[in-house]
N, C-alpha and C positions, 0 to 999 in steps of 0.2 A: 504494500500500500504506500502510495506517495504522500498521503495525508496533505493534499493540496487544499489550502483553505484561503478564502478571501474575506477580509473584514469589510462587509458591505458599507459600513459607516465611513470607512476611510477610502474605499475604492472610488476613483474619479472617472472610471470608464475610459481611460485614455487609450487603451489598446496596445500599450507598449509591450506588455508581457506576451500578448498574442503575436505581435509582429516580430519579436526577437527570439521566440522559441525555435531552436535549431531543427527540431523534428515536427514542428507545427501541430503539436498535440493540444495546445491551449486554444480554446475557441470561445467566441461569444455565442454559445448556443442558447443563452438566456440573457437576462439583464446584466449579468456579471460574468467575467471569464471563468471557465471551468475546464476540467479534464475528464472526459468520459472514461470509465473504467476499462473499456475496450482498447483505449489508446495508452494506458499507463506503462505497458511493457516497453514502449518506444522511448521513454524518458531517458535522457543521458545523465540525469542527476547533476546537471551543470549549475543549477540554481540561478540561471540568468533571470528568470522571472522574478525572483525575490530581489536580486541585485538591481534590476532596472526600475522597479516600481517607485515612482516619485513620492507616493504618499505612505509607503510602508504598509500596504494593505495585504500583502501576500506572505504566507508561510508555507513551507513545504519540507518534507522529510525531517520533521521535528526541529527545523531551524526557523527561528523567529527573527523578524527585523531587529528586534532589541538585542539579539545575540551578536549582531554585526556592527562593524565600525562604519561611520559615515565617511565617504571619500572626499567630499568637497573641502577644499583648502587643507587637506591632510597629507598630500604627497610631498616628498622632499622637493626643494627647488631644483631647477635645472643644474645650477652650479654645484649643489650638494651631491646630486646623483652623478654628475660628471667626475667630481673628485673621488667618489667611492669607486667608480668603474675604472678610472685611470690609476687610482692609488692602491687598488688591490694587488698584492704581491704573493708569489709562491713562497711560503715560509718553510725553512728546513732546519730551524733551530727553535726548540721549544723549552719552556720552563717545565721542570719535573714536578708538576702539581696537577691535581684534578681540577677540571672546570666544574663549576657549580651545576649540579644535575638539573635544576630548574631551568637554567639557561640553555643547556643542551636540549632539553625537551621542547623548549619554545622554538629553538632554531629548526628542529626536525619538524615540528608542527607547521612552521612557515614553509618549509621545503615540501611538505606533503600537499601544499596548495598549488604546486606547480602543475601546469597543464600536461595531460597525457593524451595520446592519440585516441580519438573516439571517447574521450573521458573515461577510459577503461579503469583507471586507478588500480592497476595490478602490481604496483611497486611494493617492495618490502624494504624498510629502512632498518638495517642491522647495525647497531651502534655498540661500540665498546666505550663505556663511560667510566671505567675504572682503570687507572694506569697499572695496577697490579695484574689485572686480567690481560691488559695489552702486553705486559712483559711475558706472560705465559704463552700468548699467541706468538710473539716474536721468537721466544726460545724454541717452541715447537716447530716453527717454520725453518729456522736456521739448522735445527737438528736434521730435518728432512733434506735440506740443501747439502749439508755435510755428507750425509749418507749417499746421496746421489753422486757427489763428486768422488767419494772413496770407491764406490762401486762402478765408476765410469759409466753412468747411465744418465748424464745430463741430457735432456732433450735438445734436439737441434735448434739453434737460435738462442739458447739460454747459457751459452758458455761464459758470459760475463758474470754469472753468479759465482764462478771460482774466485774472481777478484773480490766480490762482495763478501764471501765467506772469510777470506783472508783478512779483509779490512775489519770484519766483525770480531775476529779473534784478537785484533789489536785495539778493540774498543770503539770502532767507528761503524755505526749502523747506517749503511747507505740505503737499505730497503725501507725501513719504517721511520728513519730519521729520529729515533728515540721519542717519537710523538706519544703523548699520554693517551690519545684517543684516536679512534678510527670509525669511519662511517662507510658502510658498503650499501649502495642502492642497487637492487637487483629486480629482475622481472623475467617472466617466462618469454622465451623467444617466439612463442606462437602468437604473441601480441602483434598489433598492427605496426608498431614502431618502437619496439622494446628498447633498443640501444639509445635512440634519441630521447625517449622518455627518461631513461636513467640519467643522461647527460643534463637534461633540462633541470631535473630535480636537484642534482648536485650543484649546478650553477646557482640555483636559488640559495642553497645552503652556503655555498662559498661566499656570496655577496653578503648574506645575512650575518655570517660569522665574522667577516671583516668589519662590518658595521658595528658589531658588538665588541670589537676589540680583540678578537681571536685571530690566530694565524691558521692557514689551511694549505694543503698541498694535494693536487691531483697526482695520485701515486701509481704510475704504471708499473714500477718495479714490484710494489706490493701485490698488484693484480697478477703479474707474471708469476711471482713466487707462489702465491696461494693456488692459482689455477693450474700451474704447470708442474709444481714440485711437492705440493701437500695434498695427497689423495683424499684425505678425510676432512678437507677444509670446510665443506658444506655441513657435515655433521658437527664439527667442532663449533662452528659459528651459528648453526641453526638456520642456514639458508636452504630453502626448498630445492630439491633435486632438479626440478624443471626450470629453475631460474639460472639460465646460462647467459643472460645479458646482465652484466654487472660492471661496476667500476668502484674504485677505492679512493677515499679521501682521508688523509691524516689531518688531525687538527688539535689545537690546544692553545694555551696562553703562549704568545710568542716571546722568545728570548732575544728578539731583535726588534728595533724600531726604525722604520723607514721614515724619512723626513719630507719627501716630496713625491709628487706624481711624475711619471715619465710619459712621453708621447711616442708611441710606436708608429713610425711612419714607413714601415718596411713591407707592408702587405699590399697585394695588388687590389686595386679597385677598377673594375671594368664597367663602363657605362654603355648599355645597349642602345643603339640608335638605328632605327629601321627606316 
């Protein structure tokens, strides 16, 4: 049940909810907008109808307008957003301390609001919010790497982990960067756009974490290590077996402070003219 409700006293019959519904299931079949039960299965659960209603007359899926924030005059300024996007850096040095769990939960909640193809919302957010647990994961990973090197069974393309294992023995963690926390966003590859959905969600987390004063790192080495050298990583981390689309982000309180933004003018911009 969608539990689509219209407050008749607040509804101004503007028709915006009807016009903006992606699947056209909301209609003016009577004096006020409604959804016939026969059309409910087509709902994407996008909540556009609730978001667009100017008078706050619509509730759906147990979400009330009062549960939501008003957007008007609440977005950051263009300059603030530009500073955030240009000032965000890949952090590889972290303080050895846990981030407040409430903050981690809030950042993940924000990231879970990222768009997914067809609004499928099939992502899982697997978070390591305790640095002691992160240490166990790191030790377990390096153990498997060392065994693979000793038994001469490093997969093709992963030869660089020999150097990583040697560096780790000398106290340098190139894979996880001694980060206290890790976030893995994963999805079933049967989804419409699983890999892109994962990347969008992590981008949301990356920017939100930066804005909250944390450091983050898109960590391809960690992804390679876990998926290529730790056979039981899904069982260890509680990731569903069918979730083969995934990426890893390390994060924590940064042990480095960058002073200014930089302007990357190195990427191609091609303007199409027909």
